[in-house]
C-alpha positions as semicolon CSV with decimal commas, in nm:
position;residue;x (nm);y (nm);z (nm)
1;D;0,000;0,000;0,000
2;Q;0,302;0,229;0,001
3;P;0,340;0,484;-0,281
4;I;0,610;0,447;-0,548
5;L;0,843;0,737;-0,625
6;F;1,000;0,746;-0,974
7;T;1,296;0,958;-1,081
8;A;1,466;0,923;-1,421
9;D;1,613;1,119;-1,712
10;E;1,316;1,021;-1,929
11;V;0,972;0,884;-1,835
12;S;0,691;0,785;-2,073
13;Q;0,346;0,642;-2,000
14;D;0,101;0,429;-2,194
15;A;-0,234;0,494;-2,030
16;E;-0,414;0,224;-2,233
17;L;-0,169;-0,052;-2,135
18;G;-0,114;0,091;-1,789
19;T;0,265;0,092;-1,819
20;I;0,532;0,343;-1,727
21;L;0,874;0,326;-1,893
22;A;1,169;0,507;-1,734
23;R;1,515;0,539;-1,890
24;G;1,845;0,684;-1,773
25;N;1,956;0,700;-1,407
26;V;1,630;0,543;-1,293
27;E;1,562;0,534;-0,920
28;I;1,248;0,381;-0,771
29;T;1,167;0,405;-0,401
30;Q;0,888;0,216;-0,226
31;G;0,899;0,212;0,151
32;D;1,253;0,127;0,261
33;R;1,350;-0,038;-0,070
34;V;1,538;0,151;-0,341
35;L;1,587;0,019;-0,695
36;M;1,834;0,180;-0,936
37;A;1,883;0,079;-1,301
38;D;1,939;0,204;-1,656
39;S;1,587;0,110;-1,768
40;V;1,271;0,023;-1,574
41;S;0,922;-0,072;-1,684
42;Y;0,634;-0,060;-1,435
43;N;0,302;-0,230;-1,510
44;Q;0,038;-0,057;-1,298
45;K;-0,222;-0,329;-1,361
46;T;-0,007;-0,620;-1,242
47;E;0,213;-0,403;-1,013
48;T;0,521;-0,561;-1,172
49;V;0,857;-0,386;-1,199
50;S;1,101;-0,502;-1,470
51;A;1,451;-0,356;-1,471
52;S;1,768;-0,402;-1,677
53;G;2,116;-0,256;-1,694
54;N;2,341;-0,180;-1,393
55;I;2,077;-0,283;-1,141
56;T;2,122;-0,211;-0,771
57;L;1,857;-0,295;-0,511
58;L;1,901;-0,163;-0,156
59;E;1,719;-0,376;0,102
60;P;1,585;-0,244;0,436
61;T;1,806;-0,501;0,612
62;G;2,122;-0,342;0,470
63;E;2,189;-0,601;0,200
64;V;2,272;-0,477;-0,150
65;M;2,178;-0,674;-0,462
66;F;2,336;-0,629;-0,806
67;A;2,196;-0,793;-1,120
68;D;2,163;-0,778;-1,499
69;Y;1,784;-0,824;-1,504
70;V;1,510;-0,837;-1,241
71;E;1,134;-0,873;-1,241
72;L;0,977;-0,780;-0,908
73;T;0,627;-0,797;-0,762
74;D;0,455;-0,739;-0,426
75;G;0,619;-0,407;-0,345
76;M;0,955;-0,523;-0,489
77;K;0,973;-0,797;-0,225
78;N;0,938;-1,099;-0,457
79;G;1,051;-1,186;-0,808
80;V;1,319;-1,337;-1,032
81;V;1,677;-1,220;-1,084
82;K;1,934;-1,298;-1,354
83;Q;2,311;-1,288;-1,286
84;L;2,272;-1,207;-0,918
85;R;2,547;-1,065;-0,694
86;L;2,450;-1,011;-0,333
87;L;2,655;-0,817;-0,075
88;L;2,557;-0,917;0,279
89;T;2,582;-0,694;0,586
90;D;2,917;-0,844;0,694
91;D;3,069;-0,784;0,346
92;S;3,048;-1,153;0,255
93;R;2,919;-1,223;-0,096
94;L;2,677;-1,448;-0,280
95;A;2,659;-1,485;-0,659
96;A;2,428;-1,694;-0,878
97;V;2,327;-1,746;-1,238
98;D;1,964;-1,688;-1,144
99;A;1,754;-1,656;-0,830
100;R;1,393;-1,643;-0,718
101;R;1,260;-1,470;-0,407
102;S;0,925;-1,560;-0,250
103;D;0,721;-1,455;0,055
104;G;0,943;-1,147;0,085
105;N;1,187;-1,372;0,268
106;L;1,329;-1,682;0,097
107;T;1,582;-1,636;-0,185
108;V;1,667;-1,955;-0,378
109;M;1,982;-1,925;-0,592
110;K;2,085;-2,171;-0,864
111;R;2,450;-2,251;-0,952
112;A;2,563;-2,023;-0,674
113;V;2,882;-1,928;-0,488
114;Y;2,936;-1,795;-0,135
115;S;3,255;-1,649;0,015
116;P;3,347;-1,410;0,298
117;C;3,684;-1,343;0,130
118;K;3,752;-1,013;-0,044
119;I;3,882;-1,002;-0,401
120;C;4,254;-0,927;-0,431
121;K;4,295;-0,564;-0,540
122;E;4,631;-0,627;-0,708
123;D;4,508;-0,935;-0,897
124;P;4,125;-0,958;-0,923
125;E;4,154;-1,286;-1,120
126;R;4,339;-1,457;-0,833
127;P;4,130;-1,740;-0,673
128;L;3,974;-1,659;-0,337
129;V;4,126;-1,812;-0,023
130;W;3,808;-2,018;0,016
131;Q;3,459;-2,029;-0,124
132;I;3,160;-2,262;-0,142
133;K;3,003;-2,355;-0,475
134;A;2,662;-2,521;-0,467
135;Q;2,391;-2,640;-0,699
136;T;2,144;-2,448;-0,481
137;I;2,188;-2,189;-0,205
138;E;1,887;-2,073;-0,001
139;H;1,891;-1,758;0,211
140;D;1,613;-1,763;0,471
141;Q;1,607;-1,410;0,614
142;A;1,335;-1,480;0,872
143;G;1,515;-1,795;0,988
144;Q;1,851;-1,612;0,969
145;E;2,004;-1,909;0,788
146;I;2,191;-1,986;0,465
147;R;2,146;-2,343;0,335
148;Y;2,349;-2,533;0,072
149;R;2,266;-2,837;-0,139
150;N;2,527;-3,037;-0,335
151;A;2,810;-2,809;-0,229
152;F;3,187;-2,812;-0,285
153;M;3,427;-2,618;-0,068
154;E;3,719;-2,473;-0,263
155;M;4,049;-2,337;-0,133
156;F;4,260;-2,126;-0,371
157;G;4,039;-2,247;-0,657
158;L;4,079;-2,620;-0,580
159;P;3,791;-2,838;-0,448
160;V;3,879;-2,992;-0,109
161;A;3,544;-3,121;0,029
162;Y;3,191;-3,214;-0,080
163;V;2,871;-3,222;0,124
164;P;2,517;-3,297;0,002
165;Y;2,368;-3,049;0,253
166;F;2,472;-2,810;0,526
167;S;2,375;-2,469;0,665
168;H;2,511;-2,180;0,870
169;P;2,368;-1,861;1,025
170;D;2,350;-1,549;0,812
171;P;2,544;-1,232;0,912
172;T;2,255;-1,101;1,128
173;V;2,316;-1,378;1,385
174;K;2,564;-1,281;1,657
175;R;2,591;-1,610;1,850
176;K;2,483;-1,963;1,756
177;T;2,614;-2,312;1,825
178;G;2,787;-2,469;1,527
179;L;3,101;-2,496;1,316
180;L;3,309;-2,182;1,268
181;A;3,502;-2,078;0,960
182;P;3,792;-2,314;0,883
183;D;4,150;-2,215;0,953
184;F;4,461;-2,344;0,780
185;G;4,835;-2,305;0,798
186;T;5,176;-2,472;0,806
187;G;5,451;-2,526;1,061
188;G;5,535;-2,733;1,367
189;N;5,530;-3,110;1,370
190;L;5,209;-3,132;1,169
191;G;5,324;-2,944;0,860
192;G;5,020;-2,833;0,661
193;H;4,693;-2,846;0,853
194;I;4,326;-2,747;0,839
195;R;4,145;-2,666;1,164
196;L;3,765;-2,668;1,192
197;P;3,660;-2,509;1,524
198;Y;3,320;-2,577;1,684
199;Y;3,143;-2,308;1,887
200;I;2,894;-2,387;2,167
201;V;2,657;-2,128;2,318
202;L;2,588;-2,221;2,682
203;D;2,393;-1,914;2,797
204;D;2,336;-1,547;2,718
205;D;2,677;-1,466;2,871
206;K;2,860;-1,801;2,843
207;D;3,007;-2,005;2,559
């Protein structure tokens, strides 16, 4: 029920079809969501927003989505996305060939990648220290959880482990029992090693 605010270099309207077409530095605001793109079409009858070209969607939760094409409904809360890149609130990243969001909450990404590692500024093509590639990644915002199906963990571009399913809290969770990020190194009597710490929450002030 919230109004939509359009700003753009050029806006045209087809009253018969009930469509509005905006081009050039388009910015659409509805509630706490802001959509920016090169070109946006809004169908007033179906309340569908279609955008293409340099798309950025700012979420009320602080997440930022980048994409090549999106089609959004229900106040820009649901829809489909092509070539998704998602920056989470802790600066970790998700990327996928395509994604679908439903119920204003669950985002299902196909052929997706997750990593908390930043890209090397000197050599952007250099493989990340570690990342997780999966057939499907689901981000449940209400449940504060990220789930993986048919996933490979890669270190420096090489696959080191496979799991059919696992999950971890999203960046909004401060404390939760479970496995922590892996650590690796060399030295001592062990030589090369990988360490997988496990964190246990005992109480509000104990762990």
